[in-house]
N, C-alpha and C positions, 0 to 999 in steps of 0.2 A: 312634758305634765302643763296646763295650761298658769299662768300668770292672769291671778285676780288686783282688780282695782284697788289702785293704792289708797286707799281707804283702811288697809284693811292693819298699815301705823296707828292709826286714828286707832283705828279698833283696840290693838292690841293696851294701848297705852291706858284706854279705858277698865279696860279687863284691868289695869290693872292698880289702876285707883279704886274701883270697888273691890277687888285682892286687903288692899290697904282698908276703905270702910267697914268691913266687915271683916274682919278675923280680928278673932276671938281669940287669941294669944301676940304674948309678942309688946312692944312700945304700941300705943294710941297714933294714931298716924300724926302727922304739925298742925295745928290748926288749921284755911287756908281757905276761900270763895269758896273751892267746890269740893270739902268737902262740908263747911257751914251750909251750900248751899243744896245737898246731896242728903243732909238730915230733915232739913226741912223741906224737902219733894216729898218725906218719907213718913212725916207727919200727917204733911197736905191730905196725902193716898190715902191716909186713913181715916182721913178728918170728911177727904169726902165717902172715901166706899169703907164702910164697917169691918166689911170681910178682912179687910186687906189690913189686917193687923203688924204692929210695926216685928213681930216672928217670922208672919210671910213674906213680907215685906225683904226682908236683909238675906232670907232664902233665893230669892229671887235673884235680889244681886251677889250674891255669892257663888252660885251658879255660873250668871254669867263673869261672873269674874275670870272662874276656873275655868271654863272654855275659850275666851275672845286674851288668845294669850298668840301673839305670832307665827309660831313654832305649830299649833295646829289651827290657826287659819290657814295656810298657807298647807297644809297636810293636807286639809280637805280639800280646797282647789285642784287638787294637782290628779286629781281624778278626773278632770274637765279639762273641754277645752281653753282656746283663747276665749276671753270677750268679744262682743260684736264690736264690731267699726263706729258701730251708729249708735247713741245711747236713745236711750223713750222715757213716758216718763208713767210709772208705776204707780194706781191707785192702790191703798191699805186700806182694807178695809175689819177694824178690830177689834174683838171680840175682849172680855172683859168680864169675864170667870174668875181669872187670875191673873196678879202681878204681870207687868211686861210679856201678857202671852203675846203679841205680833212683832215683839222685838227680832228672832229667829226673822220676817220677811223683810226687815226694817234694815239687816246684816246681811243680807240676801241680798236687795236690792243692791245696793253700796258695793259687794263684791261684786258685783254681777257689770259698776259703772256707770248703772239708771240712776231717774231720780226719785225721789219716792215724795206722792204728793199721798197723807198718812190721815186714816179720818178714825181719831180715836174712840172707843166709849166713852158715852157719857162716867159709868160707872172707873176706866180708868185712866184721865186725862190730866193725869201730874203727870206719871215715870216719866215716859215717853221722850216727850221735851224735855226732860230735864238732862235723859244720856243725851240727846240732841247738842243743848248745853257742853257738855262737857268737849264732842266729840266735835266744835265747831270752835273747842275753843284747842285743842291740840290739831286741827288742821280747817284756819276757816272760809277755805274752800266747800265745803261740806256745805255752809248755812244757803248757799245758792240748788242744791241737791234735797232736802231734805225744809218739804212743805206741811203745813198744816189745815186742813179745813172743816169749817167745824156745819157749814152750808152742803151749799150742791159742788156735787164732785163735776169736775169739765178736764176739759185738755190734759188728759192723759191716755199713750196708747193698748195699757192691758188693766187687766184688777189680780187683783186677788185676797179674796172675801173672807170674813170669816166667819163663820153666822150659825145656825137652828135648823129641823129640818123645815121650816116654816119661812124662814129668814131664807133661806136658800135659796127658793122658790120666784120673790121679789128681783135674788140676784142674780138669775138664769135669763126672768123676762126681760131687767135692765141692763144689765154685762152684756148677754149673750155677743151681739152684735160686735168686741172686743173676746184678744185671745182673751183666758180668765182659769184659772181656779177659783169651783168655790167649795169650802170645807161645808159638811152639813154635822148633825150630831152625832158621836160615837163614843164612845166607853172602854173601856178596858179593864181586868180578869186579870183574876191573880188562880194559881189553882197548886192541891197541898198538895200532897200523897201518906203525908199525916210521921215522914223518917226528918222532920226541918229540924234543924238545932233554931239556938233561941238567939242567934243574932237575924239567922232567914228569918220567926217570924217576928221578928222586930224591923225588921227591913219591911216588911209585909203592910207591917205595922203603918207604917210611914210614907208608905202608896196609899195608903187609907185617905188618913184625915190628915195631911199635909191639904193645904187650899182646901181643909173642913170638906176635904169627901168634890171640890167646885171641877174639876177642870178635866179633858178629857181624857187627860193619860194617868185620874185619880182614876183608884179599883175601887168599884162601886159593886167587883158580886164578885167570888172565891167559889170552886168548882171545892167541891173536896170527897173520901171514897165513902164509900158506905160504910156509916156506925162511928165517924171521925169522930175521939177525942176532943170538945173545943177547949180544955182547960188549960192548955197551951197557951192557943196563940191568945184566948183573955185573959193571960198575963203579960204575952204582952205589948193588949192593945193599951195595961195600964198607966204606961206612961204618957200617955194621953190625956187622961182624965180632967184635964185642965180645961181640956174645949167644950165641956161645960159649964163654965163659967160664962164663956162670949154669951149674951143676951139674947145675939140673932141663931147661935148655933141649938143651944139651950132650947129658947122659941119651940122649932122645928123639927125638935126632940121629942118635946114635948103632946105635939098637937098629931104630929105621928101617932105616938103611940096610944093615943085617945083616940087617935081611930082603927088602928089595929086592932084595943081589947073594945069599942065595942062593939068590933064584927065577929070577933073569937078566932079570932084570926094568932097561932102560933107562933110563938118568937122568944129570945134570947136575949136578958139584958139585962145589963151589968154600971144601970144605970149612966153610963153619956157615951152605952152605940145601944142601936138594936141589932140584931142579925138576926131577921126572916127569911124562908124557903121560901123561897119563889122562880119562878123563869123567866122570868125581865133581865134586861142587863143597867138598867137604869137607875141607882138607888133613891129615897129618897134622900134630902143634908138627916146625920144621922141617923140612919139606917144601911147598912149592906148587906143586900140579898147572897144567898146562897141556893148552891145546889149539890149534890150526892151525882155521885157515877159510878157508875157499874166495874168500867175494864179501862185500863188508860185505852186503849185504843176505838171505846167505843167515845171515849170523851173528844180525842182528835177528831175523831168526825164528825164531833156536836159543833168544837169548836173551829173548823170546814168550813161547815158552813154557816156560820158568823163572822165571815173575814170583811164582808161589807161594812157592819155593826162596830169594830172591835181597833183600837187607836191602839191599845201596851196589854199583850199575856204575859204572865211575871210568873213564875214561874221554873220548874227546874228543864237543863240543858234537854233532855228527848225532848220538847214537848217544841216540834217547829217555831224561828221564830220566837222564842221564851226569852225572855229579859231575865238579869238577877234579884235578886228580892230586893227591893229601896233602889231600885235603880229610876219606875220610872218618870220621876221629881225631876231626872239629872240627865235627860237625854244632853248625845253627844251633839254636832254640828252635821252631821250626817242625817240622823233620827230624822226625816221628815213626816208633820203630821199627813195621817190619810194614805202614807207613804203615794207621798206623791215629791218628787224631787221638783223640792222650787229652782234649785237652781241653773238644773236642765231645762227647765220652761226658758227659766228669763235668760238663760244665753241664745233663747230661738228670738226672745223677742224684742224687732225693735221697732221704729215711734212710723204712725200713721200705716197701725194693720187692722184697725176698725173696719168690721163691713158696711159697707153703706145702707 
């Protein structure tokens, strides 16, 4: 059994703070500086990025409160050997599409005993420093292991960079001489058989609408059997109708609807989501793609050919690699982006491994 870095204790305490801060029931947390500062960070994040509504940010914080528990952290690390004796500096280049999208990378760096040099996205530069401040309040030694850089990155031994297919080419060029994980665009899909219950359909609706569909774990397309009746699914969507009240979401919905109408593309429209038959994977904001399948065997073969493009498959247990409905935005600690084991990578990293 591998032993994580002692930072797991501060991470577990951060989890407790987040659970108290986001609690829906029970007594409100005692007012104190940490809760005031978190409240300010939530509001600043909303002002900085209108997609980061209070609802979405609190969901992200609630999720991290759930997984950052001492038992969970130790169990996660029990599958790995011990950390390398010599720590390294790992540059983390974060995406900014959903709140705290790169926090798992930071947690992994700390748990493996390394130092993090973080370059946040301009659209998500508030929440990670807020998490750092709480961690440092519990373990002052972490102040020297989490640094933020707004300019050019230098003085690092390895890189974890998350971006688009376009930015990944630049990342490969600039960071190819260092040990690295470079992530590209991926999408997630949902699989329906027509036998789903209300709870499963509502879970899928959460997977679709959470973070306005902007995450790589957001379901952007569903596969349905030929002749599928969408009524039950549309009923499950209804509790997300408030999304259309968000001006940026509404603008995207209206724009895409106009484009589809002008092109004569058939679509289903419930007033806040467009459902369009399409062979693509990545649907625009306010739109959900769907495709029909003729048999489960044909579907499995089709999905196997998309393995390099998919982040998650949400659906029934008999689909290889599928996770339950409603689980796409609640990943476990060992649910690694792009199925690349971040901890194993970090445990292989030591200082001064760059190629001359």
